[in-house]
DOMI-452089 format. One line per field, with one value per residue: x, y, z of N, C-alpha, C, O in turn; residue number from 1. Coordinates in Angstrom, 3 decimals. Atoms other than C-alpha are relative to their C-alpha. Layout:
<atoms>
npx	(X  ...) $
npy	(Y  ...) $
npz	(Z  ...) $
capx	(X  ...) $
capy	(Y  ...) $
capz	(Z  ...) $
cpx	(X  ...) $
cpy	(Y  ...) $
cpz	(Z  ...) $
opx	(X  ...) $
opy	(Y  ...) $
opz	(Z  ...) $
k	(NUM  ...) $
</atoms>
This chain:
<atoms>
npx	(-1.374  -0.449  -0.850  -1.408  -0.701  -1.342  -0.131  -1.304  0.073  -1.169  0.098  -0.447  -0.990  -0.004  -1.170  -0.139  0.333  0.813  1.165  1.032  1.415  0.377  -0.620  0.751  1.293  -0.067  1.111  1.129  0.925  0.671  1.253  1.085  0.495  -0.177  -1.257  -0.031  -0.880  -1.237  -1.073  -0.524  -0.844  -1.153  -1.336  0.338  -1.082  -1.097  0.386  0.307  -0.555  1.022  0.956  0.722  -0.687  -0.565  -1.384  -0.329  -1.048  0.490  0.222  1.374  0.353  -0.853  0.779  -0.604  0.382  1.423  0.246  0.822  -0.906  -0.828  -1.160  -0.457  -1.125  0.240  0.898  1.067  1.257  -0.219  0.817  1.405  0.705  1.097  0.453  0.095  -1.193  0.277  1.040  -0.609  -0.864  0.864  0.799  -0.930  -0.109  -0.977  0.513  -1.046  -1.197  -1.208  -0.961  -0.795  0.620  1.318  0.614  0.982  1.329  0.215  0.161  1.381  0.981  -0.114  0.654  1.440  0.587  -0.351  -1.348  -0.978  -1.402  -0.912  -1.214  -1.116  -1.271  -0.699  -0.799  0.880  0.613  -1.027  0.106  1.170  -0.159  -0.985  0.561  1.077  -0.686  -0.714  1.055  1.324  0.962  -0.326  1.287  -0.081  1.108  0.397  0.833  0.426  0.271  -1.258  -0.710  -1.259  -0.098  -0.999  -0.544  0.047  -1.093  -1.146  0.458  -0.356  1.282  -0.093  1.264  0.411  0.997  1.339  0.972  0.701  1.342  0.056  -0.228  1.335  0.838  -0.417  0.078  1.433  0.723  0.893  -0.276  0.181  1.467  0.092  -0.581  0.922  1.157  -0.448  0.070  1.411  0.564  -0.756  0.486  1.316  -0.120  -0.515  0.999  1.036  -0.592  -0.186  1.225  0.831) $
npy	(0.536  1.012  -0.580  0.454  -0.192  0.619  0.988  0.791  0.806  0.032  -1.156  0.101  -1.090  -0.603  -0.875  -0.976  -1.342  -0.998  0.692  -1.011  0.446  0.670  1.337  0.636  0.368  -0.777  -0.947  0.664  0.771  -0.928  -0.388  0.566  -1.023  0.579  0.592  1.428  0.339  -0.624  0.896  0.822  -0.865  -0.653  0.159  0.768  0.046  0.658  1.347  0.696  -0.521  -0.548  1.013  0.457  1.145  -0.413  -0.229  0.791  -0.622  -1.103  0.486  0.389  1.282  0.981  0.732  -0.121  -1.303  -0.086  -0.846  -1.212  -1.197  -0.264  -0.826  -0.597  -0.902  -1.448  -0.887  0.808  -0.587  -1.296  -0.139  -0.579  0.216  0.956  0.820  1.378  0.707  0.588  1.011  1.177  0.638  0.593  0.963  1.098  0.782  -0.630  -0.936  -0.900  -0.205  -0.515  -0.582  -1.020  -1.262  0.045  -1.163  -0.509  0.240  1.474  0.379  -0.365  0.899  1.298  -0.073  -0.161  1.259  1.039  0.587  -0.665  -0.299  -0.155  -0.661  0.485  -0.593  0.797  1.145  1.000  0.547  0.893  1.112  0.742  0.639  1.055  1.101  0.697  0.576  1.131  0.902  -0.534  0.268  -1.059  -0.759  -1.398  -0.307  -1.449  -0.346  -1.357  -0.696  -0.448  -0.593  0.742  1.147  0.894  1.067  0.937  0.878  -0.714  -0.815  -1.381  -0.857  -1.422  -0.702  -0.749  -1.098  -0.008  -1.045  0.482  0.184  1.151  1.131  0.273  0.595  1.322  0.863  0.193  0.370  -1.108  -1.071  -1.314  -0.129  0.879  -0.802  -1.018  0.718  0.457  -1.150  -0.588  -0.425  -1.276  -1.087  -0.395  -0.668  -1.330  -0.847  -0.259  -0.984  -1.335  -0.500  -0.592) $
npz	(0.204  -0.916  -0.983  0.118  -1.315  0.335  1.150  0.059  1.183  0.952  0.915  1.427  0.265  1.305  -0.196  1.131  -0.515  0.783  0.611  0.068  -0.051  1.333  0.060  -0.966  0.681  1.264  0.308  0.841  -0.795  -0.885  0.531  -0.964  -1.102  -1.386  -0.351  0.381  1.081  0.044  -0.386  0.993  0.933  -0.818  0.807  1.195  1.036  -0.550  -0.329  1.242  1.272  0.995  0.311  -1.146  -0.751  -1.255  -0.068  -1.228  -0.883  -0.795  -1.256  -0.256  0.744  -0.558  -1.044  -1.290  -0.652  -0.267  -1.082  0.008  -0.107  1.190  -0.423  1.319  -0.021  -0.300  0.794  0.486  0.224  0.571  1.291  -0.070  -1.272  0.207  -1.167  0.470  -0.372  -1.321  0.222  0.675  -0.961  -0.963  0.611  0.299  -1.334  -0.967  -0.969  -0.362  0.909  -0.654  0.870  -0.743  0.319  0.749  0.543  -0.953  0.455  -0.056  -1.347  -0.448  0.633  -0.576  -1.348  0.162  0.498  -0.854  0.351  -0.910  0.534  -1.107  0.516  -0.865  0.482  1.083  -0.555  -0.353  1.191  0.566  -0.806  0.317  1.357  -0.055  -0.730  0.827  1.064  -0.560  -0.463  0.247  -0.969  -1.034  -0.461  -0.505  -0.796  0.034  -1.243  0.245  -1.259  -0.623  1.100  0.021  0.922  -0.392  0.788  -1.220  -0.172  -0.566  -1.112  0.442  0.086  0.134  -0.137  1.176  -0.272  0.712  -0.476  -1.158  0.386  0.789  -0.896  -0.595  1.025  0.356  -1.152  -0.190  1.243  0.439  0.986  -0.528  -0.372  -1.218  -1.070  -0.355  -0.658  -1.271  -0.872  0.203  -1.327  -0.374  0.882  -0.361  -1.306  0.212  0.586  -0.928  -1.056  0.605  0.625  -1.053) $
capx	(8.338  10.091  11.729  15.595  17.378  20.292  21.385  24.017  24.669  27.213  27.833  28.313  31.529  31.445  34.935  34.244  34.387  32.129  29.147  26.532  22.709  22.587  24.863  22.711  19.422  19.820  17.610  15.671  14.058  12.666  9.394  7.478  5.296  5.670  8.504  7.740  10.392  13.300  15.346  15.669  17.317  19.797  23.243  21.601  24.474  27.034  25.107  24.156  25.665  23.837  22.169  20.851  23.436  24.682  28.222  29.763  32.628  30.322  30.026  26.189  26.276  28.845  27.224  29.780  28.637  25.257  23.593  21.627  24.651  26.226  29.822  30.802  33.711  33.933  31.423  28.463  25.241  26.680  25.074  21.417  19.011  16.815  14.950  14.676  18.313  17.316  14.208  16.346  18.836  16.122  13.975  17.001  17.114  19.812  18.958  22.277  24.979  28.421  30.758  33.342  31.226  27.612  26.168  23.858  20.739  21.219  21.687  18.426  16.533  17.907  16.785  13.363  12.929  14.220  17.708  20.466  23.612  26.462  29.411  32.693  36.321  38.411  40.573  37.612  36.034  39.360  39.273  35.781  36.474  39.640  37.861  34.933  37.344  39.349  36.180  32.773  31.110  32.455  29.665  29.173  26.919  25.032  23.741  21.653  20.640  24.289  25.414  28.157  29.227  31.292  33.511  32.786  35.627  38.198  36.103  36.827  34.170  33.562  30.844  28.789  26.652  23.018  20.454  18.671  15.231  15.872  17.219  13.939  12.118  14.093  14.193  10.319  9.575  8.083  7.979  7.467  3.600  3.893  6.138  3.567  0.757  2.807  2.649  -1.111  -2.126  0.620  -0.620  -4.205  -3.287  -1.231  -4.093  -6.729  -4.445  -3.911  -7.332  -9.073) $
capy	(-78.430  -81.277  -80.551  -80.641  -81.065  -83.481  -85.655  -88.340  -89.815  -90.582  -87.967  -87.487  -85.477  -82.970  -81.413  -78.672  -74.948  -72.214  -74.551  -72.208  -72.541  -73.425  -76.339  -77.325  -77.234  -76.163  -73.325  -75.644  -77.298  -74.153  -74.145  -76.118  -74.121  -76.629  -78.508  -81.918  -83.507  -81.234  -83.868  -86.014  -83.132  -82.179  -81.697  -83.009  -82.034  -83.502  -86.690  -87.584  -87.260  -85.783  -89.115  -89.451  -92.110  -92.004  -90.587  -93.168  -90.975  -88.351  -88.719  -88.764  -91.766  -93.654  -96.354  -96.006  -92.497  -92.301  -90.107  -87.001  -84.740  -83.119  -81.898  -79.462  -77.183  -73.408  -70.839  -73.162  -71.863  -68.800  -67.397  -66.616  -66.424  -69.473  -70.977  -74.120  -74.933  -75.485  -77.448  -79.774  -80.491  -81.108  -83.199  -85.413  -86.364  -84.023  -82.311  -80.650  -79.001  -78.407  -75.896  -73.316  -70.548  -70.141  -67.511  -65.310  -65.813  -69.541  -69.734  -67.824  -70.027  -73.092  -72.082  -71.041  -74.633  -76.644  -77.333  -76.577  -74.886  -75.448  -73.150  -74.565  -73.328  -74.359  -76.530  -78.408  -78.830  -80.356  -82.762  -83.825  -84.422  -86.316  -88.544  -89.357  -90.038  -92.536  -94.055  -93.473  -94.823  -91.876  -90.439  -86.827  -85.506  -82.182  -80.785  -77.809  -76.912  -76.603  -75.447  -78.125  -80.362  -83.418  -85.722  -88.702  -91.056  -88.477  -86.719  -83.454  -80.789  -77.234  -74.730  -73.088  -69.931  -69.740  -66.890  -67.278  -66.887  -69.533  -71.847  -71.622  -72.354  -75.386  -76.847  -76.487  -77.451  -73.913  -71.877  -68.160  -68.548  -71.471  -69.153  -66.358  -68.823  -70.096  -66.532  -66.108  -66.003  -63.335  -61.327  -61.506  -60.526  -57.576  -56.415  -56.693  -54.741  -51.907  -51.698  -50.842) $
capz	(-27.670  -26.020  -22.683  -22.613  -19.304  -19.975  -22.833  -22.850  -26.228  -29.002  -31.710  -35.449  -36.270  -39.095  -38.996  -41.622  -40.889  -42.112  -42.787  -44.108  -44.105  -47.826  -47.254  -44.273  -46.282  -49.965  -51.238  -53.691  -50.776  -49.074  -50.928  -48.147  -45.719  -42.842  -41.159  -42.656  -44.824  -44.056  -42.259  -45.284  -47.169  -44.370  -46.079  -49.237  -51.647  -49.261  -48.428  -52.051  -55.490  -58.584  -59.215  -55.728  -54.588  -51.071  -50.651  -48.311  -47.148  -45.696  -41.868  -41.713  -44.116  -42.058  -39.921  -37.099  -36.369  -34.643  -32.037  -31.285  -31.110  -34.081  -33.470  -36.226  -37.145  -36.407  -37.612  -37.980  -39.489  -41.269  -44.497  -45.021  -42.148  -42.967  -40.068  -42.237  -41.313  -37.691  -38.798  -40.974  -38.275  -35.687  -38.037  -38.874  -35.155  -33.648  -30.431  -29.938  -32.265  -30.824  -32.385  -31.345  -32.982  -34.218  -36.487  -34.294  -36.473  -36.742  -32.965  -32.332  -34.884  -33.238  -29.709  -31.009  -32.428  -29.515  -30.913  -28.446  -29.851  -27.460  -28.056  -26.697  -26.931  -30.004  -27.819  -26.315  -29.771  -31.013  -28.071  -28.956  -32.592  -31.808  -29.286  -31.679  -34.531  -32.302  -30.835  -32.445  -29.455  -27.350  -25.200  -24.477  -21.774  -22.130  -18.882  -19.670  -16.098  -15.027  -18.524  -18.707  -21.577  -20.696  -22.697  -20.463  -21.299  -20.397  -17.734  -19.587  -19.167  -20.030  -19.197  -21.980  -22.065  -22.998  -22.848  -19.546  -21.065  -23.753  -21.036  -19.169  -22.334  -23.240  -19.771  -19.606  -23.254  -23.900  -27.085  -26.650  -26.494  -23.913  -21.801  -21.850  -20.971  -18.055  -16.598  -17.296  -13.563  -12.894  -15.854  -14.784  -11.181  -12.432  -14.700  -11.948  -9.544  -12.098  -13.650  -10.308) $
cpx	(0.354  0.934  1.453  0.585  1.451  -0.175  1.338  -0.119  1.339  -0.182  0.401  0.954  -0.149  1.036  0.175  -0.361  -0.888  -1.146  -1.172  -1.366  -0.394  0.625  -0.900  -1.359  0.105  -1.256  -1.130  -0.961  -0.789  -1.407  -1.179  -0.455  -0.172  1.365  0.226  0.955  1.335  1.200  0.566  0.924  1.105  1.295  -0.284  1.197  1.258  -0.293  -0.211  0.645  -1.167  -1.102  -0.776  0.624  0.593  1.504  0.581  1.022  -0.495  -0.453  -1.471  -0.418  0.854  -0.621  0.660  -0.355  -1.539  -0.133  -0.750  0.779  0.776  1.193  0.651  1.098  -0.499  -0.891  -1.120  -1.277  0.114  -0.832  -1.360  -0.725  -1.241  -0.285  -0.018  1.255  -0.137  -1.031  0.672  0.758  -0.921  -0.776  0.785  0.127  1.014  -0.826  1.001  0.979  1.013  0.901  0.723  -0.598  -1.262  -0.347  -1.149  -1.429  -0.250  -0.155  -1.371  -1.069  0.032  -0.796  -1.439  -0.617  0.405  1.244  1.010  1.319  0.940  1.371  1.179  1.266  0.519  0.677  -0.961  -0.668  0.990  0.068  -1.159  0.107  1.015  -0.621  -0.997  0.688  0.701  -0.990  -1.444  -1.026  0.195  -1.288  0.278  -1.297  -0.240  -0.957  -0.412  -0.185  1.307  0.884  1.417  -0.028  1.257  0.458  0.214  1.205  1.228  -0.330  0.393  -1.256  0.288  -1.403  -0.353  -1.048  -1.231  -0.862  -0.931  -1.538  -0.163  0.262  -1.202  -0.903  0.364  -0.237  -1.533  -0.757  -0.896  0.566  -0.383  -1.495  -0.276  0.583  -0.971  -1.195  0.397  -0.054  -1.404  -0.576  0.670  -0.577  -1.313  -0.012  0.497  -1.093  -1.182  0.492  0.116  -1.206  -0.937  0.452) $
cpy	(-0.994  0.639  -0.512  0.391  -0.527  -0.925  -0.627  -0.920  0.041  1.166  -0.321  1.194  0.527  1.070  0.880  1.323  0.736  -0.767  1.005  -0.604  -0.684  -1.348  -0.989  -0.512  0.899  0.737  -0.634  -0.716  0.886  0.389  -0.480  1.115  -0.603  -0.701  -1.398  -0.171  0.645  -0.888  -0.816  0.738  0.715  -0.333  -0.760  -0.105  -0.685  -1.530  -0.854  0.598  0.446  -1.007  -0.500  -1.154  0.574  0.114  -0.699  0.588  1.198  -0.530  -0.444  -1.265  -1.130  -0.627  0.178  1.244  0.082  1.012  1.195  1.299  0.152  0.856  0.489  1.027  1.452  0.685  -0.734  0.863  1.465  0.086  0.586  -0.403  -0.841  -0.817  -1.504  -0.741  -0.661  -1.172  -1.215  -0.749  -0.788  -1.149  -1.253  -0.847  0.592  0.776  1.022  0.227  0.639  0.685  1.023  1.348  -0.238  1.423  0.453  -0.467  -1.422  -0.469  0.371  -0.885  -1.341  0.023  0.177  -1.297  -1.170  -0.771  0.796  0.247  0.164  0.410  -0.261  0.852  -0.895  -1.243  -1.190  -0.616  -0.988  -1.234  -0.916  -0.760  -1.119  -1.293  -0.830  -0.740  -1.403  -1.066  0.512  -0.285  0.901  0.634  1.341  0.319  1.595  0.247  1.411  0.802  0.581  0.589  -0.572  -1.083  -0.801  -1.050  -1.184  -0.930  0.579  0.911  1.483  0.775  1.439  0.608  0.682  0.991  -0.278  1.173  -0.599  -0.277  -1.255  -1.307  -0.410  -0.657  -1.462  -1.056  -0.364  -0.490  1.123  0.628  1.240  0.109  -0.852  0.764  1.014  -0.666  -0.486  1.174  0.628  0.467  1.265  1.218  0.392  0.753  1.429  0.879  0.344  1.000  1.365  0.526  0.738  1.372) $
cpz	(1.112  1.027  -0.189  1.364  -0.073  -1.046  0.122  -1.145  -0.739  -0.901  -1.335  -0.229  -1.423  0.035  -1.251  0.608  -0.960  -0.741  -0.089  -0.129  -1.341  -0.129  0.992  -0.622  -1.298  -0.399  -0.721  0.885  1.068  -0.368  0.966  0.968  1.440  0.146  -0.579  -1.161  -0.043  0.384  -1.003  -0.910  0.784  -0.745  -1.271  -1.018  0.564  0.223  -1.296  -1.209  -0.926  -0.443  1.197  0.748  1.246  -0.156  1.252  0.862  0.821  1.432  0.342  -0.668  0.555  1.250  1.373  0.785  0.153  1.144  -0.253  0.081  -1.211  0.449  -1.267  0.276  0.285  -0.963  -0.651  -0.154  -0.532  -1.313  0.314  1.231  -0.169  1.265  -0.374  0.427  1.337  -0.076  -0.540  0.974  1.097  -0.548  -0.294  1.261  0.954  0.920  0.341  -1.168  0.886  -0.985  0.843  -0.317  -0.797  -0.538  0.916  -0.493  0.113  1.502  0.551  -0.593  0.650  1.323  -0.111  -0.455  0.727  -0.307  0.749  -0.598  1.192  -0.513  0.977  -0.548  -1.126  0.411  0.488  -1.232  -0.636  0.777  -0.346  -1.226  -0.058  0.671  -0.846  -1.142  0.508  0.472  -0.226  1.020  1.319  0.415  0.563  0.766  -0.058  1.223  -0.124  1.207  0.538  -1.125  -0.127  -1.046  0.473  -0.988  0.999  0.130  0.581  1.166  -0.230  -0.151  -0.189  0.144  -1.361  0.358  -0.783  0.545  1.065  -0.280  -0.875  0.781  0.736  -0.931  -0.375  1.167  0.253  -1.233  -0.421  -1.276  0.606  0.514  1.335  1.273  0.548  0.730  1.372  1.029  0.012  1.353  0.483  -0.819  0.473  1.382  -0.141  -0.647  0.923  1.051  -0.648  -0.702  0.948  0.347) $
opx	(-0.192  1.741  1.673  0.569  2.410  -1.267  2.357  -0.932  2.280  -1.202  1.036  0.537  -0.308  0.709  1.169  -1.313  -1.039  -1.381  -1.674  -1.450  -1.237  0.174  -1.060  -1.771  -0.027  -2.364  -2.285  -2.012  -1.393  -1.956  -2.311  0.290  -0.590  2.183  1.338  0.970  2.141  2.273  1.769  1.756  1.737  1.515  0.530  1.547  2.081  0.607  0.018  0.861  -2.340  -2.202  -1.542  -0.004  0.959  2.109  0.419  1.152  0.264  -1.155  -1.676  -1.455  0.707  -0.881  -0.084  -0.249  -2.293  0.868  -0.999  0.247  1.418  0.997  1.230  1.344  -1.698  -0.951  -1.310  -1.617  -0.786  -1.475  -1.584  -0.420  -2.343  0.573  0.107  1.162  0.284  -0.876  0.382  0.592  -0.743  -0.873  0.221  0.328  1.188  -1.842  0.629  1.272  0.737  1.192  0.319  -0.244  -1.270  -0.159  -1.911  -2.180  -1.307  -0.938  -1.965  -2.040  -0.997  -1.692  -2.156  -1.842  0.292  1.407  1.100  2.021  0.766  2.053  1.147  1.226  0.187  0.637  -0.652  -0.915  0.584  0.177  -1.002  -0.152  0.838  -0.522  -0.978  0.311  0.656  -0.733  -1.971  -2.146  -0.361  -2.076  1.246  -2.391  0.654  -2.051  0.369  0.158  1.311  1.984  2.403  -0.936  2.307  -0.399  1.214  1.662  2.001  0.550  0.708  -2.136  1.369  -2.400  0.538  -1.794  -1.211  -0.838  -1.490  -2.138  -1.086  -0.279  -1.475  -1.548  -0.517  -0.751  -1.834  -1.954  -1.946  1.774  -0.759  -1.769  -1.017  0.056  -1.138  -1.664  -0.480  -0.064  -1.611  -1.138  0.000  -0.824  -1.548  -0.762  -0.010  -1.266  -1.724  -0.296  -0.010  -1.241  -1.649  -0.138) $
opy	(-0.990  1.511  -1.632  1.547  0.222  -1.428  0.045  -1.845  0.732  1.845  -1.349  2.346  -0.227  2.248  0.770  1.445  0.378  -0.526  1.459  -1.817  -1.579  -2.179  -2.188  -1.662  2.120  0.244  -0.258  -1.136  0.386  1.349  -0.001  2.022  0.052  -0.709  -1.921  0.628  0.245  -0.811  -1.066  0.126  1.638  -1.472  -1.617  -1.203  -1.120  -2.366  -2.063  1.809  0.344  -0.642  -1.456  -1.730  1.747  -0.781  -0.183  0.219  1.811  -1.540  -1.472  -1.845  -2.258  0.019  0.276  1.288  0.116  1.487  1.525  2.407  -0.793  1.925  -0.266  1.478  1.724  0.358  -0.610  1.641  2.279  -0.879  1.314  -1.424  -0.363  -1.548  -2.379  -1.946  -1.805  -2.208  -2.301  -1.964  -1.973  -2.150  -2.347  -2.061  0.077  1.366  2.096  -0.739  1.583  0.111  1.318  2.310  -1.070  2.424  -0.414  -1.022  -1.824  -1.371  -0.402  -1.213  -2.003  -0.797  -0.328  -1.404  -2.285  -1.922  2.016  -0.737  1.068  -0.312  0.155  1.576  -2.075  -2.297  -2.357  -1.822  -2.059  -2.278  -2.135  -1.961  -2.145  -2.391  -2.061  -1.869  -2.416  -2.263  1.287  0.217  0.675  1.078  1.561  -0.051  2.421  -0.302  2.323  1.985  1.704  1.064  0.162  -1.915  -0.243  -1.718  -1.235  -1.172  -0.110  1.574  2.204  0.376  1.928  -0.002  0.999  0.774  -0.887  1.468  -1.679  -1.208  -2.030  -2.365  -1.607  -1.646  -2.314  -2.160  -1.473  -0.771  0.819  0.802  1.224  0.743  -0.445  0.652  1.142  -0.159  -0.557  0.918  1.758  1.560  2.140  2.311  1.586  1.712  2.342  2.032  1.443  1.795  2.357  1.706  1.666  2.016) $
opz	(2.215  0.706  -0.649  1.788  0.109  -1.307  0.285  -1.136  -0.350  -0.783  -1.573  -0.110  -2.383  0.179  -1.969  1.379  -2.128  -1.925  0.939  -0.317  -1.394  -0.918  0.766  -0.471  -1.219  -0.186  -0.524  0.400  2.017  0.173  0.893  1.340  2.394  -0.774  -0.524  -2.098  -0.883  -0.215  -0.936  -1.581  0.271  -1.157  -1.617  -1.450  -0.242  0.136  -1.293  -1.258  -0.566  -0.857  1.079  1.636  1.314  -0.746  2.358  2.030  1.571  1.485  0.989  -0.345  0.087  2.264  2.349  2.011  -0.819  1.680  -1.413  0.148  -1.669  1.027  -2.049  1.394  0.355  -2.149  -1.861  0.738  -0.324  -1.726  1.281  1.846  0.101  1.760  0.483  0.658  1.507  0.571  -0.038  1.079  1.381  0.161  -0.303  1.208  2.058  0.551  0.815  -1.873  1.626  -2.035  1.968  0.364  -1.705  0.152  1.342  0.309  0.600  1.801  1.302  0.089  0.788  1.528  0.753  -0.398  0.217  0.097  0.609  -0.831  2.010  -1.241  2.135  -1.542  -1.237  -0.224  0.246  -1.224  -1.088  0.135  -0.410  -1.302  -0.714  0.123  -0.834  -1.456  -0.191  0.353  0.573  0.918  2.393  -0.420  1.291  0.340  0.127  1.355  0.149  1.209  1.041  -0.846  -0.189  -1.054  0.794  -1.566  1.715  1.247  1.245  1.716  0.716  -0.914  0.137  -0.241  -2.149  1.313  -1.853  1.740  0.876  0.258  -0.626  0.464  0.826  -0.585  -0.487  0.984  0.694  -1.166  -0.986  -1.433  1.778  1.532  2.230  2.380  1.761  1.749  2.233  2.233  0.454  1.424  1.032  -0.308  0.655  1.563  0.510  -0.253  0.805  1.565  0.069  -1.050  0.561  1.215) $
k	(1  2  3  4  5  6  7  8  9  10  11  12  13  14  15  16  17  18  19  20  21  22  23  24  25  26  27  28  29  30  31  32  33  34  35  36  37  38  39  40  41  42  43  44  45  46  47  48  49  50  51  52  53  54  55  56  57  58  59  60  61  62  63  64  65  66  67  68  69  70  71  72  73  74  75  76  77  78  79  80  81  82  83  84  85  86  87  88  89  90  91  92  93  94  95  96  97  98  99  100  101  102  103  104  105  106  107  108  109  110  111  112  113  114  115  116  117  118  119  120  121  122  123  124  125  126  127  128  129  130  131  132  133  134  135  136  137  138  139  140  141  142  143  144  145  146  147  148  149  150  151  152  153  154  155  156  157  158  159  160  161  162  163  164  165  166  167  168  169  170  171  172  173  174  175  176  177  178  179  180  181  182  183  184  185  186  187  188  189  190  191  192  193  194  195  196) $
</atoms>
């Protein structure tokens, strides 16, 4: 996985609450056995009409909104426990999703796939969404090491929580196997000490 330490970028606002995993990646696209192609079907039924035409009013289709940060409404990633939702968001090009609440399974799947879910207070989320709406070039800084998200133009910041183990993995670009391999010398030393 790619290392994640800090990210400063613009954001795409998606001010919709209770976005479930079927809206993130519709069930009809879950037949694939690898991660390829999921990004193009992210929010498929919201981004395109039944004839495959782009819906110009959807934020991901609006040219003024760019960036690797998705700022979404409350209760993001609810619904069924499909890992494909995290795959689709990551494959589209997002590295961070900001919301005031994440479904637990979605949060776990995101962290396992190198996508950082940043949970903020409802008040901070409202400030972010308002700032992006007023100025789509608004920059947000995510500092994972210090666990701080900053709305740069207003110098408004808030701390966020993350599982300590998953933080180590993201900062080092480890998946679970990489983490174990990073401890290989310690494991060998322990085994040698206890086998004798």
